A tleap script that builds the chain and sets N, CA, C and O, in Angstrom:
source leaprc.protein.ff14SB
mol = sequence {
  NMET LYS ILE THR GLY LEU LYS ALA GLY LYS
  TYR GLU VAL ARG VAL GLY GLY LYS ASN ILE
  ALA GLU LEU THR ALA ASP GLN LEU ALA THR
  GLY ALA ASN LEU ALA SER GLY ALA LEU ALA
  ASP GLY ALA ILE ALA GLU GLN VAL LYS ALA
  VAL ARG ALA ALA VAL GLU ASN LYS ASN ARG
  PHE HIE HIE ASP ALA ILE PHE ARG GLY ILE
  MET LEU SER ASN VAL PRO ASP TRP ILE ASP
  ASP VAL VAL PRO ARG GLU GLN LEU GLU ALA
  LYS LYS LYS THR ILE ILE GLN GLU ARG LEU
  ALA LYS LEU PRO GLU LEU ASP ALA ALA VAL
  ALA GLN THR LEU VAL LEU LYS ALA ASN THR
  ILE ASP ILE VAL PRO VAL CPRO
}
set mol.1.N position { 28.739 -5.257 -22.418 }
set mol.1.CA position { 30.142 -5.019 -22.268 }
set mol.1.C position { 30.757 -5.029 -23.663 }
set mol.1.O position { 30.439 -5.875 -24.499 }
set mol.2.N position { 31.610 -4.103 -23.881 }
set mol.2.CA position { 32.278 -3.993 -25.169 }
set mol.2.C position { 33.785 -3.956 -24.937 }
set mol.2.O position { 34.298 -3.104 -24.210 }
set mol.3.N position { 34.491 -4.910 -25.578 }
set mol.3.CA position { 35.942 -4.982 -25.461 }
set mol.3.C position { 36.504 -5.168 -26.862 }
set mol.3.O position { 36.141 -6.102 -27.577 }
set mol.4.N position { 37.386 -4.272 -27.232 }
set mol.4.CA position { 38.002 -4.359 -28.555 }
set mol.4.C position { 39.480 -4.714 -28.406 }
set mol.4.O position { 40.056 -4.602 -27.323 }
set mol.5.N position { 40.079 -5.144 -29.516 }
set mol.5.CA position { 41.503 -5.413 -29.530 }
set mol.5.C position { 41.904 -6.806 -29.091 }
set mol.5.O position { 43.092 -7.088 -28.932 }
set mol.6.N position { 40.926 -7.683 -28.894 }
set mol.6.CA position { 41.267 -9.053 -28.503 }
set mol.6.C position { 41.639 -9.877 -29.734 }
set mol.6.O position { 41.142 -9.617 -30.830 }
set mol.7.N position { 42.509 -10.865 -29.556 }
set mol.7.CA position { 42.839 -11.792 -30.634 }
set mol.7.C position { 41.607 -12.639 -30.936 }
set mol.7.O position { 40.796 -12.900 -30.047 }
set mol.8.N position { 41.466 -13.067 -32.190 }
set mol.8.CA position { 40.341 -13.932 -32.578 }
set mol.8.C position { 40.317 -15.167 -31.690 }
set mol.8.O position { 41.360 -15.691 -31.301 }
set mol.9.N position { 39.111 -15.621 -31.378 }
set mol.9.CA position { 38.944 -16.812 -30.549 }
set mol.9.C position { 37.799 -16.634 -29.572 }
set mol.9.O position { 37.088 -15.630 -29.585 }
set mol.10.N position { 37.644 -17.645 -28.720 }
set mol.10.CA position { 36.589 -17.609 -27.703 }
set mol.10.C position { 37.178 -17.196 -26.361 }
set mol.10.O position { 38.336 -17.465 -26.042 }
set mol.11.N position { 36.315 -16.525 -25.587 }
set mol.11.CA position { 36.730 -16.034 -24.274 }
set mol.11.C position { 35.641 -16.326 -23.246 }
set mol.11.O position { 34.445 -16.249 -23.530 }
set mol.12.N position { 36.098 -16.662 -22.049 }
set mol.12.CA position { 35.187 -16.768 -20.916 }
set mol.12.C position { 35.119 -15.400 -20.261 }
set mol.12.O position { 36.137 -14.732 -20.079 }
set mol.13.N position { 33.914 -14.993 -19.912 }
set mol.13.CA position { 33.740 -13.773 -19.134 }
set mol.13.C position { 33.393 -14.239 -17.721 }
set mol.13.O position { 32.389 -14.916 -17.500 }
set mol.14.N position { 34.237 -13.864 -16.785 }
set mol.14.CA position { 34.047 -14.287 -15.386 }
set mol.14.C position { 33.795 -13.066 -14.514 }
set mol.14.O position { 34.467 -12.041 -14.633 }
set mol.15.N position { 32.825 -13.200 -13.650 }
set mol.15.CA position { 32.547 -12.158 -12.659 }
set mol.15.C position { 32.787 -12.784 -11.294 }
set mol.15.O position { 32.131 -13.753 -10.909 }
set mol.16.N position { 33.740 -12.209 -10.571 }
set mol.16.CA position { 34.085 -12.768 -9.264 }
set mol.16.C position { 34.557 -14.202 -9.359 }
set mol.16.O position { 34.330 -14.995 -8.445 }
set mol.17.N position { 35.218 -14.546 -10.467 }
set mol.17.CA position { 35.729 -15.898 -10.654 }
set mol.17.C position { 34.718 -16.887 -11.215 }
set mol.17.O position { 35.069 -18.031 -11.503 }
set mol.18.N position { 33.470 -16.462 -11.373 }
set mol.18.CA position { 32.407 -17.346 -11.864 }
set mol.18.C position { 32.182 -17.094 -13.350 }
set mol.18.O position { 31.937 -15.958 -13.758 }
set mol.19.N position { 32.264 -18.144 -14.158 }
set mol.19.CA position { 32.043 -18.018 -15.595 }
set mol.19.C position { 30.567 -17.705 -15.851 }
set mol.19.O position { 29.685 -18.489 -15.497 }
set mol.20.N position { 30.310 -16.541 -16.474 }
set mol.20.CA position { 28.920 -16.165 -16.753 }
set mol.20.C position { 28.596 -16.169 -18.234 }
set mol.20.O position { 27.427 -16.119 -18.617 }
set mol.21.N position { 29.643 -16.228 -19.087 }
set mol.21.CA position { 29.405 -16.241 -20.532 }
set mol.21.C position { 30.652 -16.724 -21.250 }
set mol.21.O position { 31.771 -16.591 -20.754 }
set mol.22.N position { 30.435 -17.280 -22.413 }
set mol.22.CA position { 31.523 -17.641 -23.309 }
set mol.22.C position { 31.213 -16.976 -24.641 }
set mol.22.O position { 30.213 -17.291 -25.285 }
set mol.23.N position { 32.077 -16.057 -25.046 }
set mol.23.CA position { 31.825 -15.239 -26.233 }
set mol.23.C position { 33.060 -15.184 -27.116 }
set mol.23.O position { 34.180 -15.410 -26.657 }
set mol.24.N position { 32.842 -14.884 -28.378 }
set mol.24.CA position { 33.967 -14.716 -29.291 }
set mol.24.C position { 34.500 -13.295 -29.189 }
set mol.24.O position { 33.847 -12.400 -28.652 }
set mol.25.N position { 35.704 -13.111 -29.718 }
set mol.25.CA position { 36.307 -11.771 -29.744 }
set mol.25.C position { 35.417 -10.818 -30.529 }
set mol.25.O position { 35.279 -9.653 -30.156 }
set mol.26.N position { 34.804 -11.305 -31.623 }
set mol.26.CA position { 33.901 -10.462 -32.420 }
set mol.26.C position { 32.671 -10.047 -31.619 }
set mol.26.O position { 32.250 -8.892 -31.679 }
set mol.27.N position { 32.099 -10.978 -30.874 }
set mol.27.CA position { 30.922 -10.653 -30.055 }
set mol.27.C position { 31.281 -9.606 -28.993 }
set mol.27.O position { 30.513 -8.678 -28.739 }
set mol.28.N position { 32.443 -9.767 -28.385 }
set mol.28.CA position { 32.869 -8.797 -27.377 }
set mol.28.C position { 33.164 -7.438 -28.006 }
set mol.28.O position { 32.893 -6.403 -27.397 }
set mol.29.N position { 33.717 -7.432 -29.221 }
set mol.29.CA position { 34.011 -6.168 -29.906 }
set mol.29.C position { 32.736 -5.436 -30.287 }
set mol.29.O position { 32.701 -4.205 -30.280 }
set mol.30.N position { 31.679 -6.186 -30.621 }
set mol.30.CA position { 30.393 -5.592 -30.978 }
set mol.30.C position { 29.662 -5.094 -29.736 }
set mol.30.O position { 28.935 -4.101 -29.775 }
set mol.31.N position { 29.871 -5.800 -28.650 }
set mol.31.CA position { 29.175 -5.470 -27.404 }
set mol.31.C position { 28.243 -6.601 -27.030 }
set mol.31.O position { 27.470 -7.073 -27.865 }
set mol.32.N position { 28.304 -7.034 -25.805 }
set mol.32.CA position { 27.486 -8.158 -25.350 }
set mol.32.C position { 26.764 -7.770 -24.068 }
set mol.32.O position { 27.329 -7.137 -23.177 }
set mol.33.N position { 25.506 -8.166 -24.003 }
set mol.33.CA position { 24.715 -7.956 -22.792 }
set mol.33.C position { 24.954 -9.152 -21.873 }
set mol.33.O position { 24.584 -10.278 -22.208 }
set mol.34.N position { 25.556 -8.918 -20.748 }
set mol.34.CA position { 25.920 -9.983 -19.820 }
set mol.34.C position { 24.903 -10.149 -18.688 }
set mol.34.O position { 25.119 -10.940 -17.770 }
set mol.35.N position { 23.821 -9.421 -18.750 }
set mol.35.CA position { 22.860 -9.421 -17.641 }
set mol.35.C position { 22.316 -10.810 -17.333 }
set mol.35.O position { 22.284 -11.210 -16.169 }
set mol.36.N position { 21.887 -11.553 -18.352 }
set mol.36.CA position { 21.269 -12.854 -18.073 }
set mol.36.C position { 22.261 -13.795 -17.400 }
set mol.36.O position { 21.894 -14.513 -16.470 }
set mol.37.N position { 23.510 -13.805 -17.854 }
set mol.37.CA position { 24.513 -14.655 -17.225 }
set mol.37.C position { 24.850 -14.206 -15.819 }
set mol.37.O position { 24.979 -15.029 -14.912 }
set mol.38.N position { 24.994 -12.903 -15.634 }
set mol.38.CA position { 25.338 -12.362 -14.315 }
set mol.38.C position { 24.218 -12.570 -13.310 }
set mol.38.O position { 24.470 -12.741 -12.117 }
set mol.39.N position { 22.974 -12.556 -13.794 }
set mol.39.CA position { 21.835 -12.732 -12.889 }
set mol.39.C position { 21.493 -14.192 -12.645 }
set mol.39.O position { 20.715 -14.508 -11.744 }
set mol.40.N position { 22.073 -15.089 -13.447 }
set mol.40.CA position { 21.783 -16.514 -13.296 }
set mol.40.C position { 22.604 -17.145 -12.181 }
set mol.40.O position { 22.116 -18.028 -11.476 }
set mol.41.N position { 23.853 -16.698 -12.014 }
set mol.41.CA position { 24.733 -17.336 -11.047 }
set mol.41.C position { 25.881 -16.389 -10.698 }
set mol.41.O position { 26.248 -15.527 -11.496 }
set mol.42.N position { 26.430 -16.554 -9.528 }
set mol.42.CA position { 27.586 -15.761 -9.126 }
set mol.42.C position { 27.258 -14.669 -8.125 }
set mol.42.O position { 26.169 -14.623 -7.552 }
set mol.43.N position { 28.236 -13.788 -7.930 }
set mol.43.CA position { 28.147 -12.754 -6.890 }
set mol.43.C position { 26.987 -11.786 -7.118 }
set mol.43.O position { 26.285 -11.421 -6.175 }
set mol.44.N position { 26.790 -11.374 -8.362 }
set mol.44.CA position { 25.697 -10.433 -8.650 }
set mol.44.C position { 24.348 -11.105 -8.403 }
set mol.44.O position { 23.445 -10.506 -7.819 }
set mol.45.N position { 24.220 -12.352 -8.851 }
set mol.45.CA position { 22.976 -13.101 -8.639 }
set mol.45.C position { 22.684 -13.265 -7.144 }
set mol.45.O position { 21.536 -13.157 -6.713 }
set mol.46.N position { 23.739 -13.530 -6.357 }
set mol.46.CA position { 23.548 -13.689 -4.912 }
set mol.46.C position { 23.073 -12.388 -4.268 }
set mol.46.O position { 22.235 -12.413 -3.367 }
set mol.47.N position { 23.603 -11.253 -4.723 }
set mol.47.CA position { 23.164 -9.976 -4.171 }
set mol.47.C position { 21.714 -9.709 -4.545 }
set mol.47.O position { 20.938 -9.232 -3.717 }
set mol.48.N position { 21.346 -10.011 -5.775 }
set mol.48.CA position { 19.957 -9.818 -6.206 }
set mol.48.C position { 19.016 -10.685 -5.366 }
set mol.48.O position { 17.943 -10.234 -4.965 }
set mol.49.N position { 19.418 -11.916 -5.106 }
set mol.49.CA position { 18.600 -12.810 -4.270 }
set mol.49.C position { 18.455 -12.251 -2.852 }
set mol.49.O position { 17.385 -12.338 -2.249 }
set mol.50.N position { 19.540 -11.677 -2.329 }
set mol.50.CA position { 19.490 -11.096 -0.982 }
set mol.50.C position { 18.556 -9.894 -0.931 }
set mol.50.O position { 17.811 -9.729 0.035 }
set mol.51.N position { 18.587 -9.047 -1.968 }
set mol.51.CA position { 17.679 -7.902 -2.039 }
set mol.51.C position { 16.242 -8.393 -2.067 }
set mol.51.O position { 15.395 -7.906 -1.318 }
set mol.52.N position { 15.974 -9.356 -2.930 }
set mol.52.CA position { 14.608 -9.884 -3.047 }
set mol.52.C position { 14.124 -10.468 -1.720 }
set mol.52.O position { 12.991 -10.218 -1.310 }
set mol.53.N position { 14.969 -11.237 -1.053 }
set mol.53.CA position { 14.582 -11.845 0.225 }
set mol.53.C position { 14.281 -10.776 1.273 }
set mol.53.O position { 13.315 -10.906 2.024 }
set mol.54.N position { 15.089 -9.729 1.334 }
set mol.54.CA position { 14.867 -8.661 2.315 }
set mol.54.C position { 13.575 -7.909 2.032 }
set mol.54.O position { 12.829 -7.586 2.957 }
set mol.55.N position { 13.301 -7.624 0.749 }
set mol.55.CA position { 12.063 -6.928 0.375 }
set mol.55.C position { 10.853 -7.816 0.674 }
set mol.55.O position { 9.847 -7.344 1.204 }
set mol.56.N position { 10.952 -9.095 0.334 }
set mol.56.CA position { 9.846 -10.014 0.616 }
set mol.56.C position { 9.595 -10.147 2.107 }
set mol.56.O position { 8.443 -10.230 2.533 }
set mol.57.N position { 10.653 -10.169 2.906 }
set mol.57.CA position { 10.513 -10.254 4.361 }
set mol.57.C position { 9.768 -9.032 4.904 }
set mol.57.O position { 8.866 -9.158 5.732 }
set mol.58.N position { 10.159 -7.854 4.424 }
set mol.58.CA position { 9.487 -6.625 4.864 }
set mol.58.C position { 8.023 -6.633 4.433 }
set mol.58.O position { 7.134 -6.333 5.229 }
set mol.59.N position { 7.778 -6.975 3.182 }
set mol.59.CA position { 6.397 -6.996 2.679 }
set mol.59.C position { 5.542 -8.011 3.424 }
set mol.59.O position { 4.382 -7.745 3.738 }
set mol.60.N position { 6.127 -9.185 3.708 }
set mol.60.CA position { 5.382 -10.230 4.429 }
set mol.60.C position { 5.018 -9.743 5.830 }
set mol.60.O position { 3.895 -9.947 6.291 }
set mol.61.N position { 5.982 -9.093 6.510 }
set mol.61.CA position { 5.698 -8.569 7.847 }
set mol.61.C position { 4.566 -7.545 7.779 }
set mol.61.O position { 3.619 -7.600 8.563 }
set mol.62.N position { 4.677 -6.615 6.835 }
set mol.62.CA position { 3.650 -5.569 6.721 }
set mol.62.C position { 2.286 -6.187 6.420 }
set mol.62.O position { 1.281 -5.799 7.015 }
set mol.63.N position { 2.255 -7.129 5.512 }
set mol.63.CA position { 0.981 -7.750 5.139 }
set mol.63.C position { 0.410 -8.583 6.282 }
set mol.63.O position { -0.755 -8.430 6.651 }
set mol.64.N position { 1.243 -9.471 6.843 }
set mol.64.CA position { 0.736 -10.402 7.848 }
set mol.64.C position { 0.504 -9.756 9.210 }
set mol.64.O position { -0.512 -10.019 9.853 }
set mol.65.N position { 1.429 -8.918 9.651 }
set mol.65.CA position { 1.345 -8.373 11.004 }
set mol.65.C position { 0.502 -7.112 11.084 }
set mol.65.O position { -0.072 -6.821 12.133 }
set mol.66.N position { 0.419 -6.360 9.995 }
set mol.66.CA position { -0.311 -5.092 10.052 }
set mol.66.C position { -1.596 -5.178 9.245 }
set mol.66.O position { -2.689 -5.060 9.798 }
set mol.67.N position { -1.471 -5.380 7.957 }
set mol.67.CA position { -2.671 -5.355 7.115 }
set mol.67.C position { -3.622 -6.493 7.455 }
set mol.67.O position { -4.751 -6.254 7.881 }
set mol.68.N position { -3.176 -7.713 7.271 }
set mol.68.CA position { -4.056 -8.848 7.518 }
set mol.68.C position { -4.294 -9.061 9.015 }
set mol.68.O position { -5.405 -9.373 9.445 }
set mol.69.N position { -3.216 -8.882 9.803 }
set mol.69.CA position { -3.316 -9.158 11.231 }
set mol.69.C position { -4.162 -8.177 12.013 }
set mol.69.O position { -4.709 -8.537 13.056 }
set mol.70.N position { -4.287 -6.934 11.536 }
set mol.70.CA position { -5.038 -5.927 12.287 }
set mol.70.C position { -6.162 -5.328 11.440 }
set mol.70.O position { -7.325 -5.321 11.846 }
set mol.71.N position { -5.801 -4.833 10.271 }
set mol.71.CA position { -6.755 -4.094 9.444 }
set mol.71.C position { -7.927 -4.960 8.978 }
set mol.71.O position { -9.065 -4.494 8.923 }
set mol.72.N position { -7.644 -6.220 8.643 }
set mol.72.CA position { -8.711 -7.082 8.142 }
set mol.72.C position { -9.351 -7.941 9.222 }
set mol.72.O position { -10.239 -8.743 8.932 }
set mol.73.N position { -8.916 -7.781 10.445 }
set mol.73.CA position { -9.485 -8.582 11.530 }
set mol.73.C position { -10.952 -8.227 11.726 }
set mol.73.O position { -11.320 -7.062 11.874 }
set mol.74.N position { -11.760 -9.251 11.720 }
set mol.74.CA position { -13.192 -9.055 11.969 }
set mol.74.C position { -13.479 -9.285 13.438 }
set mol.74.O position { -13.232 -10.367 13.970 }
set mol.75.N position { -13.994 -8.276 14.077 }
set mol.75.CA position { -14.356 -8.379 15.487 }
set mol.75.C position { -15.858 -8.638 15.550 }
set mol.75.O position { -16.643 -7.852 15.020 }
set mol.76.N position { -16.260 -9.724 16.190 }
set mol.76.CA position { -17.691 -10.020 16.269 }
set mol.76.C position { -18.455 -8.934 17.033 }
set mol.76.O position { -17.912 -8.302 17.939 }
set mol.77.N position { -19.709 -8.728 16.661 }
set mol.77.CA position { -20.533 -7.693 17.284 }
set mol.77.C position { -20.694 -7.875 18.795 }
set mol.77.O position { -20.746 -6.893 19.537 }
set mol.78.N position { -20.772 -9.120 19.248 }
set mol.78.CA position { -21.004 -9.359 20.669 }
set mol.78.C position { -19.859 -8.857 21.542 }
set mol.78.O position { -20.035 -8.655 22.744 }
set mol.79.N position { -18.688 -8.655 20.942 }
set mol.79.CA position { -17.540 -8.196 21.734 }
set mol.79.C position { -17.795 -6.796 22.315 }
set mol.79.O position { -17.217 -6.421 23.336 }
set mol.80.N position { -18.683 -6.023 21.637 }
set mol.80.CA position { -19.022 -4.682 22.141 }
set mol.80.C position { -19.625 -4.741 23.538 }
set mol.80.O position { -19.538 -3.779 24.300 }
set mol.81.N position { -20.236 -5.872 23.869 }
set mol.81.CA position { -20.807 -6.021 25.209 }
set mol.81.C position { -19.722 -6.240 26.263 }
set mol.81.O position { -19.938 -5.995 27.450 }
set mol.82.N position { -18.567 -6.700 25.821 }
set mol.82.CA position { -17.483 -7.016 26.736 }
set mol.82.C position { -16.465 -5.868 26.800 }
set mol.82.O position { -16.025 -5.469 27.877 }
set mol.83.N position { -16.102 -5.344 25.609 }
set mol.83.CA position { -15.132 -4.257 25.521 }
set mol.83.C position { -15.716 -3.190 24.603 }
set mol.83.O position { -16.071 -3.488 23.463 }
set mol.84.N position { -15.822 -1.965 25.076 }
set mol.84.CA position { -16.383 -0.913 24.229 }
set mol.84.C position { -15.580 -0.739 22.927 }
set mol.84.O position { -14.356 -0.863 22.914 }
set mol.85.N position { -16.298 -0.451 21.845 }
set mol.85.CA position { -15.691 -0.299 20.512 }
set mol.85.C position { -14.558 0.742 20.531 }
set mol.85.O position { -13.527 0.537 19.890 }
set mol.86.N position { -14.737 1.844 21.250 }
set mol.86.CA position { -13.713 2.887 21.313 }
set mol.86.C position { -12.413 2.343 21.919 }
set mol.86.O position { -11.313 2.689 21.488 }
set mol.87.N position { -12.572 1.499 22.912 }
set mol.87.CA position { -11.403 0.905 23.562 }
set mol.87.C position { -10.679 -0.042 22.589 }
set mol.87.O position { -9.450 -0.083 22.541 }
set mol.88.N position { -11.462 -0.792 21.826 }
set mol.88.CA position { -10.873 -1.684 20.823 }
set mol.88.C position { -10.118 -0.886 19.761 }
set mol.88.O position { -9.004 -1.248 19.380 }
set mol.89.N position { -10.723 0.190 19.289 }
set mol.89.CA position { -10.089 1.022 18.264 }
set mol.89.C position { -8.805 1.666 18.782 }
set mol.89.O position { -7.820 1.772 18.051 }
set mol.90.N position { -8.816 2.093 20.033 }
set mol.90.CA position { -7.623 2.687 20.631 }
set mol.90.C position { -6.505 1.642 20.731 }
set mol.90.O position { -5.344 1.929 20.437 }
set mol.91.N position { -6.873 0.431 21.149 }
set mol.91.CA position { -5.880 -0.648 21.251 }
set mol.91.C position { -5.348 -1.003 19.861 }
set mol.91.O position { -4.158 -1.273 19.697 }
set mol.92.N position { -6.223 -1.000 18.876 }
set mol.92.CA position { -5.831 -1.295 17.492 }
set mol.92.C position { -4.792 -0.272 17.016 }
set mol.92.O position { -3.787 -0.648 16.414 }
set mol.93.N position { -5.028 1.020 17.283 }
set mol.93.CA position { -4.080 2.064 16.898 }
set mol.93.C position { -2.737 1.867 17.592 }
set mol.93.O position { -1.686 2.044 16.977 }
set mol.94.N position { -2.769 1.503 18.862 }
set mol.94.CA position { -1.537 1.270 19.611 }
set mol.94.C position { -0.753 0.111 19.007 }
set mol.94.O position { 0.463 0.205 18.835 }
set mol.95.N position { -1.433 -0.964 18.688 }
set mol.95.CA position { -0.764 -2.137 18.112 }
set mol.95.C position { -0.184 -1.799 16.741 }
set mol.95.O position { 0.927 -2.216 16.414 }
set mol.96.N position { -0.931 -1.051 15.946 }
set mol.96.CA position { -0.422 -0.646 14.626 }
set mol.96.C position { 0.858 0.155 14.798 }
set mol.96.O position { 1.838 -0.095 14.097 }
set mol.97.N position { 0.868 1.111 15.715 }
set mol.97.CA position { 2.069 1.935 15.936 }
set mol.97.C position { 3.245 1.084 16.420 }
set mol.97.O position { 4.382 1.302 16.001 }
set mol.98.N position { 2.978 0.125 17.294 }
set mol.98.CA position { 4.038 -0.763 17.776 }
set mol.98.C position { 4.635 -1.563 16.617 }
set mol.98.O position { 5.852 -1.711 16.515 }
set mol.99.N position { 3.775 -2.069 15.758 }
set mol.99.CA position { 4.253 -2.890 14.642 }
set mol.99.C position { 4.912 -2.035 13.558 }
set mol.99.O position { 5.871 -2.474 12.924 }
set mol.100.N position { 4.403 -0.813 13.341 }
set mol.100.CA position { 5.043 0.080 12.371 }
set mol.100.C position { 6.455 0.459 12.816 }
set mol.100.O position { 7.315 0.766 11.990 }
set mol.101.N position { 6.681 0.434 14.119 }
set mol.101.CA position { 8.010 0.771 14.649 }
set mol.101.C position { 9.072 -0.216 14.189 }
set mol.101.O position { 10.261 0.102 14.218 }
set mol.102.N position { 8.665 -1.401 13.767 }
set mol.102.CA position { 9.621 -2.399 13.283 }
set mol.102.C position { 10.023 -2.145 11.825 }
set mol.102.O position { 11.041 -2.667 11.370 }
set mol.103.N position { 9.244 -1.356 11.094 }
set mol.103.CA position { 9.535 -1.144 9.677 }
set mol.103.C position { 10.891 -0.489 9.409 }
set mol.103.O position { 11.546 -0.881 8.444 }
set mol.104.N position { 11.351 0.479 10.195 }
set mol.104.CA position { 12.692 1.032 9.923 }
set mol.104.C position { 13.798 -0.029 9.986 }
set mol.104.O position { 14.757 0.020 9.215 }
set mol.105.N position { 13.658 -0.972 10.897 }
set mol.105.CA position { 14.633 -2.068 10.979 }
set mol.105.C position { 14.609 -2.907 9.695 }
set mol.105.O position { 15.655 -3.302 9.180 }
set mol.106.N position { 13.405 -3.170 9.191 }
set mol.106.CA position { 13.273 -3.941 7.950 }
set mol.106.C position { 13.745 -3.128 6.745 }
set mol.106.O position { 14.327 -3.684 5.814 }
set mol.107.N position { 13.498 -1.824 6.757 }
set mol.107.CA position { 14.007 -0.945 5.693 }
set mol.107.C position { 15.536 -0.954 5.685 }
set mol.107.O position { 16.160 -0.981 4.624 }
set mol.108.N position { 16.128 -0.930 6.876 }
set mol.108.CA position { 17.586 -0.942 6.974 }
set mol.108.C position { 18.157 -2.254 6.433 }
set mol.108.O position { 19.220 -2.263 5.811 }
set mol.109.N position { 17.453 -3.353 6.669 }
set mol.109.CA position { 17.901 -4.644 6.136 }
set mol.109.C position { 17.875 -4.627 4.611 }
set mol.109.O position { 18.775 -5.164 3.965 }
set mol.110.N position { 16.840 -4.007 4.035 }
set mol.110.CA position { 16.771 -3.875 2.574 }
set mol.110.C position { 17.922 -2.995 2.092 }
set mol.110.O position { 18.625 -3.353 1.147 }
set mol.111.N position { 18.113 -1.860 2.733 }
set mol.111.CA position { 19.171 -0.926 2.327 }
set mol.111.C position { 20.551 -1.579 2.392 }
set mol.111.O position { 21.403 -1.320 1.542 }
set mol.112.N position { 20.764 -2.410 3.380 }
set mol.112.CA position { 22.057 -3.082 3.527 }
set mol.112.C position { 22.326 -3.994 2.328 }
set mol.112.O position { 23.470 -4.108 1.888 }
set mol.113.N position { 21.302 -4.634 1.802 }
set mol.113.CA position { 21.500 -5.515 0.646 }
set mol.113.C position { 21.732 -4.728 -0.638 }
set mol.113.O position { 22.234 -5.277 -1.619 }
set mol.114.N position { 21.370 -3.451 -0.640 }
set mol.114.CA position { 21.512 -2.622 -1.841 }
set mol.114.C position { 22.878 -1.953 -1.971 }
set mol.114.O position { 23.162 -1.314 -2.984 }
set mol.115.N position { 23.717 -2.093 -0.961 }
set mol.115.CA position { 25.045 -1.494 -1.025 }
set mol.115.C position { 25.816 -2.161 -2.170 }
set mol.115.O position { 25.947 -3.384 -2.220 }
set mol.116.N position { 26.319 -1.332 -3.082 }
set mol.116.CA position { 27.054 -1.864 -4.228 }
set mol.116.C position { 28.333 -2.547 -3.768 }
set mol.116.O position { 29.034 -2.073 -2.874 }
set mol.117.N position { 28.612 -3.672 -4.408 }
set mol.117.CA position { 29.815 -4.428 -4.077 }
set mol.117.C position { 30.689 -4.512 -5.318 }
set mol.117.O position { 30.198 -4.746 -6.422 }
set mol.118.N position { 31.980 -4.322 -5.129 }
set mol.118.CA position { 32.917 -4.411 -6.245 }
set mol.118.C position { 33.044 -5.859 -6.698 }
set mol.118.O position { 33.114 -6.775 -5.878 }
set mol.119.N position { 33.071 -6.051 -7.997 }
set mol.119.CA position { 33.273 -7.367 -8.577 }
set mol.119.C position { 34.389 -7.287 -9.604 }
set mol.119.O position { 34.477 -6.323 -10.365 }
set mol.120.N position { 35.224 -8.288 -9.622 }
set mol.120.CA position { 36.289 -8.366 -10.614 }
set mol.120.C position { 35.740 -9.076 -11.843 }
set mol.120.O position { 35.103 -10.125 -11.743 }
set mol.121.N position { 36.001 -8.478 -13.013 }
set mol.121.CA position { 35.592 -9.097 -14.276 }
set mol.121.C position { 36.848 -9.506 -15.009 }
set mol.121.O position { 37.729 -8.685 -15.259 }
set mol.122.N position { 36.928 -10.786 -15.354 }
set mol.122.CA position { 38.071 -11.326 -16.074 }
set mol.122.C position { 37.614 -11.806 -17.450 }
set mol.122.O position { 36.547 -12.403 -17.592 }
set mol.123.N position { 38.421 -11.540 -18.436 }
set mol.123.CA position { 38.193 -12.029 -19.793 }
set mol.123.C position { 39.347 -13.010 -20.056 }
set mol.123.O position { 40.505 -12.609 -20.173 }
set mol.124.N position { 39.008 -14.285 -20.144 }
set mol.124.CA position { 40.020 -15.329 -20.206 }
set mol.124.C position { 39.871 -16.113 -21.510 }
set mol.124.O position { 38.778 -16.587 -21.818 }
set mol.125.N position { 40.966 -16.257 -22.289 }
set mol.125.CA position { 40.878 -17.060 -23.506 }
set mol.125.C position { 40.512 -18.506 -23.205 }
set mol.125.O position { 40.994 -19.095 -22.237 }
set mol.126.N position { 39.657 -19.066 -24.045 }
set mol.126.CA position { 39.299 -20.476 -23.901 }
set mol.126.C position { 40.299 -21.269 -24.746 }
set mol.126.O position { 40.440 -21.017 -25.943 }
set mol.127.N position { 40.994 -22.227 -24.122 }
set mol.127.CA position { 41.999 -22.986 -24.878 }
set mol.127.C position { 41.391 -23.867 -25.965 }
set mol.127.O position { 42.119 -24.560 -26.676 }
savepdb mol mol.pdb
quit
């Protein structure tokens, strides 16, 4: 962020009312990267956490319910005597399709967290 024309002194940079940095007028005039402060705490940090949680939830479902839960399942050889292999494979495909049907819902949850939200940025003199 670059702000020129401020009186000499220190300023708080607030995003959504949360102080994310304290900088001098010279630092603001030169330009300051506020990413670390914005990502550490406040509204932007909360949105980033929500995105991460939604992506992790989707990935966990895909890994646990589809990949690990079906693809890596070891079926013992003796089961062929009870249920023919073709029948098992057909059931496996059906279960995969049923579980894949949940992915659009999880994708939508991720997309919802990615909607940009307006934030107010205040530059306040430090007394």
